[in-house]
C-alpha positions as CSV (number, residue, x, y, z in Angstrom):
1,M,18.1,46.3,11.3
2,P,20.2,44.2,13.8
3,R,23.0,42.3,12.1
4,R,21.7,38.9,12.9
5,A,18.2,39.7,11.1
6,L,20.1,41.1,8.1
7,H,22.3,37.8,8.0
8,L,19.0,35.8,8.1
9,V,17.5,37.9,5.2
10,F,20.7,37.3,3.1
11,E,20.7,33.7,3.8
12,W,17.0,33.4,2.7
13,L,17.8,35.4,-0.4
14,D,20.7,33.2,-1.3
15,L,18.7,30.0,-0.9
16,H,15.8,31.1,-3.0
17,K,17.4,33.4,-5.7
18,D,15.9,31.4,-8.4
19,E,12.4,31.2,-7.0
20,L,12.6,35.0,-6.5
21,M,13.6,35.6,-10.3
22,E,10.8,33.2,-11.4
23,N,8.3,35.2,-9.2
24,W,9.8,38.6,-10.8
25,E,9.0,37.0,-14.4
26,R,5.6,36.1,-13.2
27,M,5.0,39.5,-11.8
28,E,5.9,41.2,-15.1
29,N,3.5,38.9,-17.1
30,G,0.8,39.6,-14.7
31,E,0.6,36.0,-13.4
32,T,0.0,35.0,-9.9
33,L,3.1,34.7,-7.7
34,A,4.4,31.2,-6.3
35,K,4.7,31.0,-2.6
36,I,8.3,30.9,-1.3
37,T,8.9,28.9,2.0
38,P,10.2,30.9,4.9
39,L,13.6,30.3,6.5
40,D,13.6,27.8,9.2
């Protein structure tokens, strides 16, 4: 993966860490996942 793309992935991850953890809990409980906005 190009370095620039990897940087963008980590930037998005940092911005949405809480939302990702909430979705992880939803997934474990068999619930519908919430949408997470893409990086602008």
